[in-house]
C-alpha positions in Angstrom: 120.8 127.0 87.9 119.7 123.4 88.6 118.6 124.4 92.2 116.6 127.3 90.9 114.7 125.1 88.4 114.0 122.7 91.3 112.8 125.4 93.5 110.4 126.7 90.9 108.9 123.2 90.5 108.4 122.9 94.2 106.9 126.3 94.3 104.4 125.2 91.6 103.6 122.3 93.8 102.9 124.6 96.8 100.6 126.8 94.7 98.6 123.8 93.5 97.8 122.7 97.1 98.0 125.3 99.8 98.7 129.0 100.6 101.9 129.2 102.6 103.5 131.7 104.9 103.5 135.2 103.4 101.8 133.7 100.2 98.4 134.2 102.0 96.8 135.9 99.0 97.4 132.9 96.6 94.9 130.1 96.6 94.3 127.1 94.4 92.7 123.7 94.4 93.5 121.6 97.5 91.4 118.5 97.0 93.3 115.5 95.5 92.2 114.3 92.2 91.9 110.7 90.9 91.9 109.5 87.3 89.4 106.6 88.3 87.0 109.3 89.8 83.9 107.2 88.9 84.9 104.9 91.8 85.6 107.8 94.3 82.2 109.6 94.7 81.9 108.5 98.3 84.9 110.6 99.0 83.7 113.8 97.3 79.9 113.5 97.7 78.3 112.4 101.1 74.9 112.0 99.2 76.5 108.8 97.6 76.6 107.0 100.9 74.7 103.7 100.9 73.2 104.0 97.4 73.6 100.3 96.8 72.6 96.8 98.4 76.1 96.3 99.8 78.6 97.6 102.4 81.3 99.0 100.0 85.0 99.4 100.9 87.0 101.2 98.2 90.8 102.1 98.2 92.5 104.3 95.7 96.2 104.9 95.7 97.8 107.4 93.3 101.5 108.0 92.6 101.9 111.2 90.4 105.0 112.0 88.4 106.8 108.8 89.4 110.5 109.3 90.0 110.5 112.9 90.4 113.1 113.8 93.1 114.9 116.9 94.4 118.6 117.4 94.3 119.1 115.7 97.6 117.3 112.6 96.4 114.1 113.3 98.4 110.8 112.0 96.7 108.8 115.1 96.0 106.2 113.5 93.8 102.5 113.7 94.9 101.2 110.5 96.6 97.6 110.0 97.7 95.7 107.3 99.4 91.9 107.5 100.0 89.9 104.8 101.6 86.0 104.9 101.8 83.5 102.8 103.6 79.8 103.2 103.2 76.7 101.2 103.8 72.9 101.5 103.5 71.0 101.7 106.8 67.3 100.9 106.2 66.1 102.0 109.7 67.6 105.4 109.0 66.1 105.6 105.5 69.5 106.2 104.0 73.2 105.4 104.5 76.3 106.3 106.4 79.9 106.7 105.2 83.5 107.1 106.4 86.3 108.4 104.4 90.1 108.4 105.3 92.7 110.4 103.3 96.5 110.6 103.4 97.9 113.1 100.9 101.6 113.8 100.6 103.2 116.4 98.3 106.9 117.0 98.5 107.3 118.0 102.2 103.7 118.7 102.9 101.5 116.0 104.4 97.7 115.9 105.1 95.8 113.3 107.0 91.9 113.7 106.9 88.8 111.9 108.1 85.2 112.4 106.9 82.1 110.9 108.5 78.5 111.5 107.4 75.0 110.4 106.5 72.7 110.4 103.4 69.0 110.4 103.3 67.6 108.4 100.4 64.5 109.5 98.4 63.0 107.3 95.7 62.5 109.4 92.4 61.3 107.9 89.2 63.3 104.7 88.4 66.2 105.6 90.8 67.2 107.0 94.2 68.3 110.4 95.2 70.8 110.6 98.1 71.0 113.9 100.0 73.9 113.9 102.5 76.3 115.9 104.7 79.5 115.0 106.5 81.8 116.5 109.0 85.6 116.5 108.1 88.7 116.7 110.1 92.1 117.5 108.5 95.6 117.5 110.0 98.4 119.2 108.2 102.2 119.1 108.6 105.1 120.8 106.8 108.8 120.1 107.0 110.4 123.3 106.1 114.0 122.0 106.9 114.0 120.3 103.5 113.2 123.3 101.4 115.9 124.6 99.1 115.3 128.4 98.7 116.6 130.4 95.7 118.0 132.9 98.1 119.6 131.7 101.4 117.8 133.2 104.3 114.7 134.2 102.5 112.4 135.5 105.4 109.3 134.5 103.5 110.2 130.8 104.0 109.4 129.3 107.4 111.8 127.1 109.3 111.5 124.0 111.3 108.4 121.8 111.2 104.8 122.9 111.2 102.3 120.3 112.4 99.6 119.3 114.8 96.8 121.6 113.8 93.4 120.0 113.1 91.0 121.6 110.8 87.2 121.0 111.2 84.9 121.6 108.2 81.9 120.0 106.5 80.6 118.9 103.1 77.2 118.6 101.5 76.0 116.7 98.3 73.3 115.2 96.3 73.7 112.1 94.2 71.0 110.6 91.9 71.4 107.0 90.8 69.3 105.1 88.3 69.8 101.9 86.4 72.0 103.2 83.7 72.5 106.9 84.7 74.0 108.9 87.6 74.4 112.6 88.3 76.2 114.2 91.2 76.7 117.7 92.8 78.6 118.4 95.9 80.7 121.0 97.7 83.4 120.3 100.3 85.3 122.5 102.7 82.2 124.7 103.0 83.4 126.7 106.1 86.7 127.6 104.5 88.4 127.0 107.8 91.6 128.9 108.5 94.5 128.3 110.8 98.0 129.2 111.8 100.3 126.2 112.3 102.5 125.8 115.4 106.0 126.0 113.9 109.2 125.1 115.5 111.2 128.3 115.4 108.7 130.5 113.5 105.0 131.1 113.5 104.2 132.5 110.0 102.7 129.4 108.5 99.1 130.1 107.7 96.5 127.9 105.9 93.0 128.5 104.6 90.9 125.7 103.1 89.1 126.6 99.8 85.5 125.6 99.2 85.3 123.2 96.3 82.4 122.3 94.0 82.1 119.0 92.1 79.6 118.3 89.2 79.6 114.8 87.7 77.5 112.6 85.4 77.6 109.3 83.6 75.5 107.1 81.4 75.8 103.4 80.3 74.5 102.0 77.1 75.0 98.7 75.2 77.4 98.8 72.3 75.6 98.3 69.1 72.6 96.9 71.0 74.7 94.0 72.5 74.1 94.1 76.4 77.5 92.1 76.8 79.4 95.3 75.9 78.5 98.4 78.0 79.9 101.8 77.1 80.1 104.3 79.9 81.0 107.9 79.1 81.4 110.2 82.2 82.6 113.6 83.1 83.6 115.3 86.4 84.1 119.1 86.8 86.0 120.5 89.8 86.4 124.1 90.7 87.3 126.3 93.7 86.1 129.4 92.1 89.6 130.4 90.9 90.7 127.4 88.9 88.8 124.8 87.0 89.6 121.0 86.3 87.5 118.9 83.9 87.9 115.1 83.5 86.3 113.2 80.6 86.3 109.3 80.7 84.9 106.5 78.5 84.9 102.9 79.6 83.9 99.6 77.9 82.8 96.9 80.2 82.7 93.3 78.7 80.4 90.7 80.3 80.5 92.5 83.6 84.0 91.0 84.2 86.6 93.2 82.6 86.8 96.9 81.6 89.0 99.2 79.6 88.9 102.9 79.0 90.5 106.2 78.2 90.4 109.6 79.9 91.4 113.1 79.4 92.1 115.8 82.0 91.8 119.2 80.4 95.2 120.7 79.6 97.0 118.3 81.9 97.0 114.5 80.9 95.6 111.6 78.9 95.0 108.3 80.6 94.5 104.6 80.0 92.4 102.4 82.3 91.9 98.7 82.8 90.0 96.6 85.4 88.8 93.3 86.4 85.8 92.1 88.4 86.5 88.9 90.4 83.5 87.9 92.5 82.9 90.6 95.0 86.2 92.4 94.2 86.8 95.2 91.6 90.5 95.9 90.7 91.5 98.8 88.5 94.7 100.4 87.2 95.2 103.6 85.3 98.3 105.3 83.8 98.3 109.0 83.0 100.5 110.5 80.2 101.5 114.0 81.2 100.8 116.9 78.8 102.0 119.7 81.0 105.5 121.2 81.1 106.0 120.6 84.8 105.5 116.8 84.7 108.3 114.7 83.1 107.1 111.3 84.0 103.7 109.6 84.1 101.3 108.8 87.0 100.1 105.4 88.3 96.8 104.8 90.1 95.4 101.6 91.7 91.8 101.0 92.7 90.6 98.1 94.8 86.9 97.7 96.0 85.2 95.0 98.0 81.4 94.6 98.5 79.9 92.8 101.4 76.6 91.6 100.0 73.4 92.5 102.0 70.4 90.3 101.5 67.8 92.4 99.7 64.1 92.4 100.1 62.2 90.3 97.6 60.9 93.3 95.6 61.7 94.6 92.2 64.1 97.5 92.1 65.8 99.4 89.4 68.3 101.3 91.7 71.4 99.2 91.5 74.3 100.3 89.4 77.5 98.6 90.4 79.7 100.6 88.1 79.3 103.8 90.3 78.5 102.2 93.7 
């Protein structure tokens, strides 16, 4: 009975990430999610590249459902690392960006790279970035560690499937003003599909799903005191068959420390805290699960470093360090 419950949980993992083997007709969200998504727009929206006066390096590491293991003691919890680098390039009238991802879920592992450009257009008191990138994704799956409900189930592949590189692209638009931002983007536009080269079998088939992201946030002083800034924000993610909505509210004090709360619809509530130390931003969040699958919480760490670039001596209202 215990093995059957474990297999059901792993099966739910699979459905939340990729279509597998003979489950080709089942699709779900494949893009990793982060609680501190307000710091992660360069990963999901190429229009965000370079919309600041600095070269920004951001790293996010997430461990979901900490301590969740299978019967053999293998860690099957989701673990995700995303690193982004973006910079304004004035001679190109925009910015460039690079994103690297490693996403591991049970016995599935993805390694991806995204590289792109954003064109900047001044509009009103802010800037609009319109961008695109090309992405590369390598997948691998270790089927030898699966525990099937029925031994010899032909729908479960054997051996290790790996070595296939997916190529796709993303587009996006990001508008940033002094106290407001709005974002729309779409990733995995081509919905690339491949069959992996298995050791022993060849029935592992993957198809990427096109994802859409819509986000916005606004900052305002608490009770008219500019030392206390409140920033509510929201991010909607969908692949056409499932929907995820994140709501966040953050309070920043003297531009040195922040705290906040978040809610992911029908999934989790979260607590956030962060510090600004010179050119570094360091953030931490903890998710309190609300779903039946999760039995433990999730930890997430964010680190960002900004290389300052000397600005032209002209007035500008574009800079918003909260979201850049």
